[in-house]
N, C-alpha and C positions, 0 to 999 in steps of 0.2 A: 585144371581146366576151368575156364570161365563158365558161369552158369548158363549163359546163352549159347555157348558152343555145345555144351552137353545137351541143352534143350533142342537145339537145331537137329542134332543127330537122332534124338528120340522121335521127334516129329517126322523126320525123313523116313525112319524105319517103320513107324506105326501109324502115322497120320499123314501120308503123302499127299492127300487131296486137301489138306487144311491150308488155307491162305494165311501166310505170315509175312508181315512187312518189317524191314529193318530200319531203325532210326526214323520212325514215322512221327511227324510233328503232331503233338497233341492239339495244337491250334486248329487242326482240320477236324477234330472230333469233339470239341467242346463248344457250347453255345456262346461262351465268352470270346471265342476265337483267340485264346491265349494258351501258351504252353510250348515248351521245347520238345525235342524228339524223345520218344519212348524207344528204349533199346530194342524191344520186340513188341509188335502188336499182332495178335492173332484174331481171326474172324471165324469162329466156329459156326456151322450152319445147323448142327443138330446137338441135342443134349448129350448124346453119347460122346461126341467129340469134346465137348466142354468138360465132361467128367474125366476123360482120359487126359486131356491137356492139363487140368489142374493137378492131377496125380503126378504127371511128369514134372510140373513146376515145383511141387513140394520136394520131389527127389533132388531137384537141381538147386534148390534154394533161390528160386526166381522171384519171390514176393509178388504174386499176381495181384493185379488190380482189375476188377471186372466192372465194365461200364456199359451203358446203353447209348443214349444220344449225347451224353456228357452235358446235360442241361443244368446240373446243379454242382458242377465241378470247377475248381480253379487249379490249374496245373502249373508247376514251377517253370520259370523261364529257362533254367538250365537243363530241363529235360528230366527223364526218369530212367534210372538204371533198373528197370523192372519189366516184367511181362504184363502188358496191358491186353486184356481179353475183351474184345468188342463184340457184344452179343446182337448187334442190329440185324444180322442175317438169320437169327433164330426168331422168326416172325410168323410162324404158323398160327392161324386163328380159325376156329370152327365151332359149330354148335356143340354144347356139352352133353354129358351123359344123361342129364335129366331135363325136363321141360324148363324153359326160360333160363338156361345156363349157357355160358360160353367158356370154352377152354382155349387158352392162348399161351404162347411161349413168351419168355421174358423179354425178347427183343422187339416185340410188336409195339408200335407207337400208340400212345393213348388216342391220338386223333383217328388212326385207322381202326382201332378197337371200338371207339364210340360210333364211327361211321358204320362198321359192320353190325353193331347192335341195332342201330337205327334201321338199317335195311331189313333186319329180321323182325322189326316191330317190337323191339325190346327196350324198355325205358329204365333209367337209373344211372347211365353213364354220361348223360349230357354234360355234367360239370367238368368231365375230363377232356372234352373235345378240344379245348384250347390250351391244355397243359402240354408243353412240348416234349415231355420225357417219354420213356418206355414203361411197359408194365412192370418190369423188374425193379427199376428205380422207384416207381410209384408205390409198389408194395413195401420196399425197404423203408421208405420215409412216410408211409401213409399219406401220400399226396392228396391234396384237396383244393377246392375252390368253390366259391359261391354256394356255401352251405352243404357241399357234397364232399365226401372223402372215400378213400378206398375201403375203409372199414365197413362202409355201408353195403358194399357189393361183393366183397371177397367171400367165397364159400370155403375154399381150401387153397393151399399153396404147396407146391412140390419144390423142395430145396435140397441142395447138396451141402453137407457138413463134412469138413475134412476128417474128423475122427469117427463120425457115425454113418457116413454114406448118405444115400438118398432117402429122404423122409417126406411124407405128406402131412401137413399140419392144418388143423381147422382154423377158421377165423379167430375163434377164442384163444387158441394156442399161440397165434401170432402176436397176441398182446398189443394190439394197436392202440395208440394214443395220439396226441397232437404231435405230428412230425416224428412219430416214434413207432417202432415195431420190435419184435423179438430180435431182429437183425441189427438194431441199434446197439444192443448189448452183446450180440454175437456176430461181429462184422465179417468173420470168415465164412459165414453161411452165404450161399449163392442161390438166388431164385432161378429155377429152371422153367417153371410154368405155373399157371394158376387157373382155377375154375371160378367164374363169377356168376352170382345168382342175381338175375334181374327180374323185371315184371313185364307183363304184356302191356303194350301201348299202341298208339297210333303213329305210324311212320311220319306223316306230315306234321303232326304236333311235335314229335321228338325233333325233327329237322328244324322246325321253327324255333324251338327252345335253344338248340345249339347255335343257330344263327344269332339269336338275341344275346346269348352269353358272349359269343365272340365279338359282337359289336361293342358290348360293354367293355370287354378286355382291350380292344383296340383304342377305344376312346380314353381309357384311363391309364394305360401302361405304355412304356416306350418300346414298343415292339420293333420299331425301325432300327434300333441299335442292338449290337450283341450284348447279352447280359446272361446272368444265371438266374433270372427271375427274382423273386423276393430275396433280398440280401440277408435280412435278419428274421429270426423267428418272432412270432407275436408274443411280447411279454405279457404276463398275466395282468389283466385289467387295462391294457393299453393296446394301441396299434403302433408298430414300429415307425411306419411312414409318417404318422401324425406327429410323433415325438420329434422325429428328425426335422420335419417341416417347421414345427414350433421353435426349434433351435436355430432357424434361419439357415439351414444347411443345403437347401436346394441349390444346385449349381456348383457346389464345392468341388474343386477339381485338383487331382494329383496326376501329373503327367497326362496320359491319355484316358484316365479313368475319371468319371464324374458321377456325383449324386444327381440322378435325373431331375430335370426341371419340371418334368411332367408328373412324376410319381416319386416322392422322396424315399420310398422303400426300395428303390432299384438303384444299384450301382451299374453304370453302363460303360461300354468301351467306345469312346468317341472315335477311335482309330489309333492303332499302334500302342494301346495300353499294354503294360506288362503285369505280370503277377505281383511284382513289387509295388507297382502303382496302386493296384486294387487293395492289397493288404494294408498299405499305409493309409489309404482313404478309409477303409473299414476301421482302422485303429483311431483315426481322428474323429470319426463319427461317434464311435463308442465313448471316447473320452469326453466329447462335448455333451452328449446326451446324459452321461452319468453325472457330469459336473452341474448341469443345469436342471435336470429332471430327477436325478437320483435313481435312474433306472439303468441297469447294465444290459445292453443289447447283446444277444448271442447270435452269431452268424448262422444262417440257414445253409448257405453255400458251404460245400465241403472243400476244404483247402488240402490238396494232396501233398504229401511229403515225398521228397525225392528219394 
């Protein structure tokens, strides 16, 4: 019996209210707007559903891929013979158990989270307002911008580990670093929720800071095109975009993929770009920068295997 046939039966028996789509295009669920159909895509609304679903997936050999807004993913053109678990519906957010804290589920968008904090007069999340991902993805990669990062605001994270079950870890235990967390080394772990510790602030001032940062982002980044944000990690002592620009690579195009003429650190989808276009363009950029600058660029975008 195919893994998906077995999984369908278990979901029908034990999670009948769970939304599941068959052969769902990944291009609808990634900010690159690239990717073929996922054999199954499930949309849990509660952590309990997610825990049960991943247990079923393990029993069936389904190789689950947990995503949020798909803002840092490049999916294969031929699709995925996998179970994709889309957490966007797990988006509850509320004031936390202690003063100046917020508790939120993995699927809540960073924009909504920052807006919620602002309305509560809590400062510290302004940097996250323009980051297009979800809390779960932001925790996984310690997302950051404009001198802010998740490490500065995370108090604790509740995760599901296949062998250990549900655990709550402190910020220190999450081992945050530059685009790194405990989950970088334990990719089977899944974020369920997190508690963030912020500080008291003035709502109007917080709102103005968010507007200012968004204006800076719009002025310097190609937000009008699909992309996965910064394509490369920042190499020690350098800025990836500057190195790429110095090599004269702005505008370099492969198929429908292009090194943005607005910001060289972004590879964008001009229209109709494929996964193969993007990966080939990334390779060409890496080779040129290594040859001319002696620096090996490491992709920040996560390239999903079929």
